[in-house]
LUMLUM-634585 format. One record per atom (N, C-alpha, C): atom name; x, y, z. Coordinates in steps of 0.2 Angstrom, whole numbers, plus 5000, padded with zeros to 4 digits. Example, Ala and Ser with C-alpha at 12.3 -4.5 7.8 and 13.67 -1.06 7.14 Angstrom:
2
+------+------+------+------+
| migu |   c1 |   c2 |   c3 |
+------+------+------+------+
|    N | 5066 | 4972 | 5039 |
|   CA | 5062 | 4978 | 5039 |
|    C | 5066 | 4984 | 5039 |
|    N | 5064 | 4989 | 5035 |
|   CA | 5068 | 4995 | 5036 |
|    C | 5064 | 5000 | 5039 |
+------+------+------+------+
This chain:
117
+------+------+------+------+
| migu |   c1 |   c2 |   c3 |
+------+------+------+------+
|    N | 4974 | 5032 | 5199 |
|   CA | 4975 | 5026 | 5205 |
|    C | 4976 | 5017 | 5198 |
|    N | 4975 | 5018 | 5195 |
|   CA | 4976 | 5012 | 5193 |
|    C | 4984 | 5013 | 5191 |
|    N | 4990 | 5020 | 5191 |
|   CA | 4995 | 5020 | 5190 |
|    C | 4996 | 5019 | 5194 |
|    N | 4994 | 5025 | 5199 |
|   CA | 4998 | 5021 | 5207 |
|    C | 4999 | 5014 | 5207 |
|    N | 4995 | 5007 | 5206 |
|   CA | 4993 | 5004 | 5209 |
|    C | 5000 | 4999 | 5204 |
|    N | 5001 | 5002 | 5198 |
|   CA | 5005 | 4998 | 5192 |
|    C | 5011 | 5000 | 5195 |
|    N | 5015 | 5004 | 5196 |
|   CA | 5020 | 5007 | 5198 |
|    C | 5020 | 5005 | 5206 |
|    N | 5016 | 5003 | 5210 |
|   CA | 5017 | 4999 | 5216 |
|    C | 5021 | 4994 | 5214 |
|    N | 5017 | 4990 | 5211 |
|   CA | 5018 | 4981 | 5209 |
|    C | 5025 | 4980 | 5203 |
|    N | 5024 | 4987 | 5201 |
|   CA | 5034 | 4985 | 5197 |
|    C | 5038 | 4987 | 5202 |
|    N | 5036 | 4991 | 5206 |
|   CA | 5041 | 4992 | 5212 |
|    C | 5041 | 4986 | 5215 |
|    N | 5038 | 4981 | 5216 |
|   CA | 5037 | 4975 | 5223 |
|    C | 5039 | 4970 | 5218 |
|    N | 5041 | 4970 | 5210 |
|   CA | 5044 | 4964 | 5205 |
|    C | 5051 | 4966 | 5202 |
|    N | 5053 | 4971 | 5203 |
|   CA | 5060 | 4974 | 5201 |
|    C | 5064 | 4968 | 5203 |
|    N | 5065 | 4967 | 5210 |
|   CA | 5068 | 4962 | 5214 |
|    C | 5070 | 4957 | 5210 |
|    N | 5065 | 4955 | 5209 |
|   CA | 5063 | 4946 | 5204 |
|    C | 5067 | 4947 | 5197 |
|    N | 5066 | 4953 | 5195 |
|   CA | 5067 | 4953 | 5187 |
|    C | 5076 | 4956 | 5184 |
|    N | 5081 | 4955 | 5191 |
|   CA | 5087 | 4954 | 5192 |
|    C | 5087 | 4948 | 5193 |
|    N | 5087 | 4941 | 5194 |
|   CA | 5087 | 4937 | 5192 |
|    C | 5084 | 4934 | 5189 |
|    N | 5087 | 4928 | 5183 |
|   CA | 5083 | 4923 | 5180 |
|    C | 5079 | 4917 | 5182 |
|    N | 5074 | 4914 | 5180 |
|   CA | 5070 | 4911 | 5181 |
|    C | 5072 | 4903 | 5185 |
|    N | 5077 | 4902 | 5182 |
|   CA | 5083 | 4896 | 5183 |
|    C | 5085 | 4898 | 5192 |
|    N | 5087 | 4903 | 5191 |
|   CA | 5089 | 4906 | 5196 |
|    C | 5085 | 4905 | 5205 |
|    N | 5079 | 4910 | 5204 |
|   CA | 5074 | 4911 | 5206 |
|    C | 5070 | 4904 | 5211 |
|    N | 5072 | 4897 | 5204 |
|   CA | 5067 | 4890 | 5207 |
|    C | 5070 | 4890 | 5209 |
|    N | 5078 | 4891 | 5210 |
|   CA | 5086 | 4883 | 5213 |
|    C | 5085 | 4889 | 5223 |
|    N | 5084 | 4897 | 5222 |
|   CA | 5082 | 4898 | 5230 |
|    C | 5077 | 4897 | 5233 |
|    N | 5071 | 4898 | 5226 |
|   CA | 5064 | 4894 | 5231 |
|    C | 5064 | 4887 | 5235 |
|    N | 5067 | 4887 | 5230 |
|   CA | 5069 | 4878 | 5233 |
|    C | 5073 | 4881 | 5240 |
|    N | 5079 | 4879 | 5240 |
|   CA | 5080 | 4880 | 5246 |
|    C | 5077 | 4883 | 5251 |
|    N | 5072 | 4886 | 5250 |
|   CA | 5067 | 4893 | 5256 |
|    C | 5062 | 4885 | 5257 |
|    N | 5060 | 4879 | 5252 |
|   CA | 5056 | 4875 | 5253 |
|    C | 5064 | 4870 | 5258 |
|    N | 5069 | 4868 | 5257 |
|   CA | 5069 | 4864 | 5262 |
|    C | 5072 | 4864 | 5269 |
|    N | 5072 | 4873 | 5269 |
|   CA | 5073 | 4876 | 5276 |
|    C | 5065 | 4874 | 5278 |
|    N | 5061 | 4877 | 5277 |
|   CA | 5053 | 4878 | 5279 |
|    C | 5051 | 4870 | 5281 |
|    N | 5056 | 4863 | 5276 |
|   CA | 5052 | 4858 | 5276 |
|    C | 5058 | 4852 | 5281 |
|    N | 5062 | 4857 | 5286 |
|   CA | 5065 | 4852 | 5291 |
|    C | 5058 | 4854 | 5299 |
|    N | 5057 | 4848 | 5297 |
|   CA | 5049 | 4845 | 5305 |
|    C | 5058 | 4845 | 5310 |
|    N | 5054 | 4852 | 5317 |
|   CA | 5057 | 4850 | 5323 |
|    C | 5062 | 4855 | 5324 |
|    N | 5068 | 4857 | 5316 |
|   CA | 5071 | 4862 | 5318 |
|    C | 5070 | 4867 | 5320 |
|    N | 5076 | 4869 | 5324 |
|   CA | 5078 | 4878 | 5325 |
|    C | 5082 | 4880 | 5321 |
|    N | 5080 | 4888 | 5321 |
|   CA | 5087 | 4893 | 5318 |
|    C | 5089 | 4898 | 5319 |
|    N | 5095 | 4894 | 5324 |
|   CA | 5100 | 4900 | 5330 |
|    C | 5102 | 4905 | 5324 |
|    N | 5098 | 4913 | 5327 |
|   CA | 5100 | 4915 | 5324 |
|    C | 5102 | 4924 | 5329 |
|    N | 5107 | 4927 | 5330 |
|   CA | 5111 | 4929 | 5333 |
|    C | 5108 | 4927 | 5343 |
|    N | 5106 | 4923 | 5343 |
|   CA | 5107 | 4918 | 5348 |
|    C | 5099 | 4915 | 5350 |
|    N | 5097 | 4916 | 5346 |
|   CA | 5087 | 4916 | 5350 |
|    C | 5085 | 4910 | 5344 |
|    N | 5082 | 4907 | 5346 |
|   CA | 5079 | 4900 | 5340 |
|    C | 5072 | 4903 | 5339 |
|    N | 5072 | 4900 | 5331 |
|   CA | 5067 | 4902 | 5329 |
|    C | 5065 | 4894 | 5322 |
|    N | 5057 | 4896 | 5322 |
|   CA | 5055 | 4887 | 5320 |
|    C | 5055 | 4888 | 5310 |
|    N | 5057 | 4884 | 5308 |
|   CA | 5056 | 4884 | 5301 |
|    C | 5053 | 4888 | 5296 |
|    N | 5048 | 4890 | 5296 |
|   CA | 5042 | 4894 | 5295 |
|    C | 5048 | 4904 | 5298 |
|    N | 5049 | 4903 | 5301 |
|   CA | 5048 | 4911 | 5303 |
|    C | 5061 | 4913 | 5302 |
|    N | 5062 | 4906 | 5299 |
|   CA | 5068 | 4907 | 5297 |
|    C | 5066 | 4910 | 5290 |
|    N | 5061 | 4902 | 5286 |
|   CA | 5061 | 4905 | 5280 |
|    C | 5057 | 4913 | 5276 |
|    N | 5055 | 4914 | 5278 |
|   CA | 5052 | 4920 | 5280 |
|    C | 5058 | 4925 | 5282 |
|    N | 5061 | 4926 | 5286 |
|   CA | 5066 | 4931 | 5285 |
|    C | 5071 | 4934 | 5283 |
|    N | 5073 | 4925 | 5277 |
|   CA | 5076 | 4923 | 5269 |
|    C | 5073 | 4927 | 5266 |
|    N | 5066 | 4927 | 5265 |
|   CA | 5063 | 4931 | 5260 |
|    C | 5065 | 4937 | 5261 |
|    N | 5061 | 4940 | 5266 |
|   CA | 5063 | 4950 | 5266 |
|    C | 5072 | 4948 | 5266 |
|    N | 5075 | 4947 | 5270 |
|   CA | 5082 | 4947 | 5268 |
|    C | 5083 | 4949 | 5261 |
|    N | 5081 | 4942 | 5256 |
|   CA | 5081 | 4941 | 5250 |
|    C | 5079 | 4948 | 5242 |
|    N | 5073 | 4950 | 5248 |
|   CA | 5068 | 4956 | 5244 |
|    C | 5073 | 4964 | 5246 |
|    N | 5077 | 4963 | 5250 |
|   CA | 5078 | 4971 | 5254 |
|    C | 5085 | 4970 | 5249 |
|    N | 5090 | 4964 | 5246 |
|   CA | 5094 | 4965 | 5245 |
|    C | 5093 | 4968 | 5235 |
|    N | 5088 | 4964 | 5233 |
|   CA | 5085 | 4964 | 5225 |
|    C | 5091 | 4963 | 5219 |
|    N | 5094 | 4968 | 5216 |
|   CA | 5097 | 4963 | 5211 |
|    C | 5103 | 4962 | 5214 |
|    N | 5109 | 4963 | 5221 |
|   CA | 5114 | 4961 | 5225 |
|    C | 5111 | 4952 | 5222 |
|    N | 5108 | 4951 | 5221 |
|   CA | 5107 | 4942 | 5224 |
|    C | 5106 | 4939 | 5216 |
|    N | 5112 | 4937 | 5213 |
|   CA | 5109 | 4935 | 5206 |
|    C | 5109 | 4926 | 5205 |
|    N | 5113 | 4923 | 5212 |
|   CA | 5111 | 4920 | 5211 |
|    C | 5109 | 4912 | 5217 |
|    N | 5108 | 4905 | 5215 |
|   CA | 5108 | 4906 | 5222 |
|    C | 5112 | 4903 | 5228 |
|    N | 5119 | 4903 | 5227 |
|   CA | 5125 | 4901 | 5228 |
|    C | 5127 | 4910 | 5232 |
|    N | 5125 | 4916 | 5226 |
|   CA | 5124 | 4923 | 5232 |
|    C | 5119 | 4922 | 5237 |
|    N | 5115 | 4920 | 5236 |
|   CA | 5108 | 4921 | 5240 |
|    C | 5111 | 4916 | 5247 |
|    N | 5117 | 4910 | 5247 |
|   CA | 5114 | 4907 | 5252 |
|    C | 5123 | 4912 | 5255 |
|    N | 5127 | 4912 | 5251 |
|   CA | 5134 | 4915 | 5253 |
|    C | 5133 | 4922 | 5257 |
|    N | 5130 | 4927 | 5253 |
|   CA | 5126 | 4933 | 5254 |
|    C | 5122 | 4933 | 5260 |
|    N | 5120 | 4931 | 5262 |
|   CA | 5114 | 4931 | 5266 |
|    C | 5110 | 4927 | 5271 |
|    N | 5111 | 4919 | 5269 |
|   CA | 5107 | 4914 | 5273 |
|    C | 5112 | 4911 | 5276 |
|    N | 5118 | 4916 | 5277 |
|   CA | 5123 | 4910 | 5283 |
|    C | 5126 | 4915 | 5288 |
|    N | 5124 | 4921 | 5289 |
|   CA | 5126 | 4928 | 5294 |
|    C | 5121 | 4932 | 5294 |
|    N | 5122 | 4934 | 5300 |
|   CA | 5118 | 4941 | 5303 |
|    C | 5124 | 4946 | 5299 |
|    N | 5116 | 4948 | 5295 |
|   CA | 5122 | 4956 | 5294 |
|    C | 5118 | 4961 | 5297 |
|    N | 5117 | 4961 | 5304 |
|   CA | 5120 | 4966 | 5309 |
|    C | 5125 | 4963 | 5312 |
|    N | 5123 | 4958 | 5314 |
|   CA | 5131 | 4957 | 5319 |
|    C | 5137 | 4954 | 5320 |
|    N | 5136 | 4950 | 5311 |
|   CA | 5140 | 4945 | 5311 |
|    C | 5141 | 4936 | 5310 |
|    N | 5135 | 4939 | 5317 |
|   CA | 5137 | 4930 | 5320 |
|    C | 5133 | 4927 | 5313 |
|    N | 5136 | 4919 | 5314 |
|   CA | 5133 | 4914 | 5310 |
|    C | 5127 | 4910 | 5311 |
|    N | 5121 | 4910 | 5307 |
|   CA | 5116 | 4907 | 5308 |
|    C | 5118 | 4900 | 5308 |
|    N | 5116 | 4894 | 5311 |
|   CA | 5116 | 4889 | 5313 |
|    C | 5109 | 4885 | 5313 |
|    N | 5111 | 4879 | 5314 |
|   CA | 5105 | 4875 | 5311 |
|    C | 5105 | 4870 | 5317 |
|    N | 5099 | 4871 | 5323 |
|   CA | 5098 | 4864 | 5327 |
|    C | 5093 | 4859 | 5325 |
|    N | 5096 | 4854 | 5326 |
|   CA | 5090 | 4848 | 5320 |
|    C | 5087 | 4843 | 5326 |
|    N | 5082 | 4840 | 5325 |
|   CA | 5077 | 4840 | 5327 |
|    C | 5080 | 4833 | 5334 |
|    N | 5086 | 4831 | 5331 |
|   CA | 5092 | 4827 | 5336 |
|    C | 5097 | 4830 | 5340 |
|    N | 5092 | 4836 | 5339 |
|   CA | 5097 | 4840 | 5343 |
|    C | 5107 | 4843 | 5344 |
|    N | 5109 | 4839 | 5337 |
|   CA | 5115 | 4842 | 5330 |
|    C | 5110 | 4846 | 5329 |
|    N | 5119 | 4850 | 5328 |
|   CA | 5120 | 4857 | 5325 |
|    C | 5124 | 4859 | 5319 |
|    N | 5122 | 4863 | 5315 |
|   CA | 5126 | 4866 | 5311 |
|    C | 5126 | 4872 | 5307 |
|    N | 5131 | 4873 | 5303 |
|   CA | 5127 | 4881 | 5301 |
|    C | 5127 | 4880 | 5297 |
|    N | 5122 | 4886 | 5295 |
|   CA | 5117 | 4885 | 5289 |
|    C | 5123 | 4884 | 5281 |
|    N | 5128 | 4887 | 5280 |
|   CA | 5132 | 4889 | 5272 |
|    C | 5132 | 4881 | 5270 |
|    N | 5136 | 4878 | 5278 |
|   CA | 5137 | 4869 | 5275 |
|    C | 5129 | 4869 | 5272 |
|    N | 5126 | 4865 | 5275 |
|   CA | 5120 | 4864 | 5275 |
|    C | 5115 | 4867 | 5269 |
|    N | 5116 | 4873 | 5269 |
|   CA | 5110 | 4877 | 5261 |
|    C | 5116 | 4873 | 5255 |
|    N | 5123 | 4873 | 5255 |
|   CA | 5127 | 4872 | 5250 |
|    C | 5125 | 4865 | 5248 |
|    N | 5126 | 4860 | 5252 |
|   CA | 5124 | 4850 | 5251 |
|    C | 5113 | 4853 | 5247 |
|    N | 5112 | 4855 | 5253 |
|   CA | 5105 | 4857 | 5248 |
|    C | 5104 | 4858 | 5243 |
|    N | 5108 | 4864 | 5239 |
|   CA | 5110 | 4866 | 5234 |
|    C | 5113 | 4861 | 5228 |
|    N | 5118 | 4855 | 5232 |
|   CA | 5118 | 4849 | 5225 |
|    C | 5115 | 4844 | 5224 |
|    N | 5111 | 4841 | 5230 |
|   CA | 5105 | 4839 | 5231 |
|    C | 5098 | 4841 | 5224 |
|    N | 5099 | 4847 | 5226 |
|   CA | 5094 | 4851 | 5220 |
|    C | 5097 | 4853 | 5213 |
|    N | 5101 | 4855 | 5213 |
|   CA | 5105 | 4855 | 5206 |
|    C | 5106 | 4846 | 5204 |
|    N | 5104 | 4840 | 5207 |
|   CA | 5107 | 4834 | 5202 |
|    C | 5113 | 4832 | 5207 |
|    N | 5116 | 4836 | 5210 |
|   CA | 5126 | 4834 | 5209 |
|    C | 5125 | 4829 | 5219 |
|    N | 5120 | 4830 | 5222 |
|   CA | 5124 | 4826 | 5228 |
|    C | 5121 | 4821 | 5229 |
+------+------+------+------+
């Protein structure tokens, strides 16, 4: 039983081992930026989702991507800009009704996180 639990833990932890702690922290900060957008809706395949749902969805995509995502830029460009099923771009509708594509917005957030914005 202990061995089985250890193997399950190891399998769950493997995707995190593929990227270094700095990159994981940058990605976590991006997810936090998404979660902090009060009143925003994230448009995915024509349906609106709240900020928490959007962040959860991206976390699941990140977990599935495993070691293919090594940097925050990989996360943005490979996972957080469009649907892997339909190819449609993800969009953010802010509380004021304005909209933008997630890619440029996330790259802007990353510059702020890195102190370059």
